[in-house]
N, C-alpha and C positions, 0 to 999 in steps of 0.2 A: 167056594165062595168067591164072588167076583172081587177083583181088586178095586179098592177105593181110589178115586182120583186124587192126584197130588195138587193141592191148592197152595199157591203163594199169595199171602196176605201182605199188603203194604199200604202206605199212605204218604201224604206230604205234610202232616201235622206232627209227626214224631212218634216214637215208640210208646210214649206215655199217654197217648190220646185215648179218651174214652170211646170215641167213635170207632177206632180201630179195634179195640178190645170187644166191643159189642158185636161188630161185624164178624170178627174171628170166632166168637162163641157160636154164632148162628151158622157158621160154615162147617163146624165140627159135625153137624148132622148130615153134611153133604159129602165131605171127603176128609183126607188127611191134611191138616193144616200146619203149615210152617209160616211163621211171621218173620219178615225181614223188612225193617222200616228204618228211616233216618233216626239219628240219635237226637235230633232237634228239629225245629220248625223249618220246612222248606216249601211253604205255600208259595205259589207263583213261579216255581222253578221250571214248569213246563217239562220238556223231555231232556232237559240238560243233565249231563253226567259230571260236569266240572272238569277242571284241569287236573286230571288224576295225578300226573307227574309232580304237581305242585301241592295238592292237598293231601297226598299220601294217605288215602282213607284207611281207617281202622274198622275192624269188625269185632263186636263183643257179644258173647253169649248173655242173654238176659233172662231173669227169673220172672215169669209171668204165671200167675196162679191158673192152673188148668192147661197149661201148654208146655210140652217138653222141648219143642223147637222154636225158639224165639231169639232173634238176633237184632242188634242195632248196627248201623253203618253210618260212619261219619261222612255222609254225602247224600245227595238228593235221591228221591225215590227211583228215578230211572236207573241210577247206578246200582241200587239194591236189586232191581230186576235183572240188569245185565250181569251182575255177579251170580245171581241165582241160575240164570239161564246157562251160564258157562260152567256150572257144576260145583260152585264154591261151597254149597251147603249140603252136597251129597245126594242131590236128587234133581230130576228135571220136572219143572212144573207142567201139569196138564192145562192149567188155567190160572190167570192172574186175577185177583180180586183186590181192588184198590179203594180205600175209603175207611169209614164213612167220613166224608168231608163236610165240616160244618160250613155251609155256604154253598149255594147252587153253582154248578158249572154249566151255564147255559150261555147262548149267544157267543160273543166274542171272548168271553172268559174261558171257553174251551181251549183257545190257543195258548193260554198262559198257565193253565192248570197243571200243577204237579200230580194231582190225582189221575187225570187223564193221561199225562205224559208218561206215567209208569206203564200204562197199558199199551201206549204207542210203541214204547221201547220193546215191550214183549212181542208185539206183533212183528216188529222188524226181525225178530228171531223166530218167527213162525208159531207163536203162542198166543191164543186168543185171551181177551181180557174183559172184565166188567168193572167199570168206574161207577162208584156210588156216592152221590152227594145229596145233602139235605139243606133246605132253605134255612136261613137264620133271619128271624124277624127283626127288621128295622135297625140292624147294627150300623153304628156310625151316624145314621140320620138323626136319631134322637140324642146322640151324645153319650151313650153308655159305653162302659168298657167292654172288652172282649169277653172276659170271664162272665160278667153279668149277662151279656147277650146269649151265651150258649148254655147257661145253667139249667134251662128248661127244655133242652133239645129232647125230642121224642126219638132217641136213638134206636129203640127197639123196632119202631115202625119201618124205618129204612132198612134195618137188618132183615126183617121178615120179607120185605119186597125183594131185597137182594137174594135171599135164600131161594125164592121161587124162580127168579131169573137164572141164577147159577145152575140150579137143578135142570132146567130146561136146556141150557146150553150144553151141559154134560151129557144129557140123554140123547140130544140130537145136535151134535156139533156141526158147524159149517166146515166144508172142505178146506176153505182158505181161512187163515187167521183173521179174526174180526174183533171189533171192539163195540160193546154195547155201553152207551153212556146213560145212566139212570139218574134222574133227579126227583127227589121225594119231598113233598111239602112237610113242614114241621107240624105234624098233626098226629094224634093217636090213630092207630090203624083203622078203627071203625069210622073215622071221619074223612079218610082219604077218598078222593074222587076216583073216577075210572082211570085205567091205564091208557095212555095215548102214544101212538107212534108219531114222532115229530121230526121236523126239520130244525136245523141249527138256525136260530134267529140272528139278526144283525147286531143286537145290543142286549145287555143284561136288563133285569127289571128296572134298576135305577142306576144311573151312571155318574161318575165324577165328571164335572163340567169344567172346573177351572183349577189350576195349580198356581199358587202364589208363593213367593219366597219371603220368609220371615227371618231377620237377622238373628244369629245365635249370639246371645249375650256373652261378651268377653272374648269373641273370636272374630277378628277382622276378616271379611271376605268369606265367612261361612254362614250358611243358612239352613233353616228347617223348611220343608215343603209342606204347605198346608193345601189339602185337597178338599174341595167343596162338592157336595152331592147336589144334583139337579132334582127336579120333580119326577115322580113315577111316570113311566112312559106307557103308551099303548103299543101292543105288539100284534102282529098278524096272527090270525087263527092258524093253527097247525104247527106253530113253532114251539120249541122247548120252553121258551120264556112264557109264552101265552099259556101253556099248559099248567106250569107251576103257579102261576098267578091266579089260575082258576082252581087251585087246590087239587090238581090232577097229577098223576105220575107220569113223568116224561121218559120215554124210551127212544133213544136215537142211535142208529148205527152210524159209526164214524168211518169215513173212507180214508184211504191212504192219500198222501199228497201225490197228485198226478199232474202231468203236463197238460196244458190247455191246447186245443186245436185252434191256433190263430194263423193258419197258413194264408188265409186270404186277407189278413189285416194290413192296414197301411203302414204300421210300424215295421212289419216284416219286410215290406218293400224298401223302407228307409234303411233298415239294417243291411239288407242285401247290397244296397248301393255303397254304404259306408265300408262294408267288409270286402267289397270288390268281388 
């Protein structure tokens, strides 16, 4: 009998996230699942691991129905992956699967996403990853709270999409560690559009446009920051943002950070002069 692949499941919304649990259940059909996730919310953490010597992270065994190996870490998702890659949980992951994140990680949101950051950290250690996110309809724009905004998420749709993609990556792995960023519209599976290979767009579907300070009552010199959304934007065809706005599934291969070839640029000449 062939050895089943070892899958590390994580997220940036915390160990109690319904999206994480739904994704993990779908992955049980694909391989052996170990869940290692933050003990609380770490959205927007990117690939940060935190100041380990100051936060002194703790690890706790967690009881999750249907899973023997589930752990929480008092740190961001990238730290969860780093600990797992170094053998803290008794195995070496063959693949990292991160999500399901409520909220698309497209456009410049990719830079800040803890969901994506977990996979970036894995790739730094030579392990491929799949980041899975799902759109949330109109959160913040219409003024509803977060729990209300995600109560009707079609988690299973994103989980089914992820299972297909993860199976394909396991059956035909790339020679080099790679990251597949998947964004799925919040729709039942039967209503999803086609799968699209996409580029990273420059902006998310709707952006914050202004930030204003509002005085905190009873605290001199302290303020809350109020963020205002702008109107929905048009996006070029072929981008991740355009795909999900058309109710299509966006698939994007993310590259590592590389140096640009600017040998002939004017700034290089100026630097050469300044540096002697």
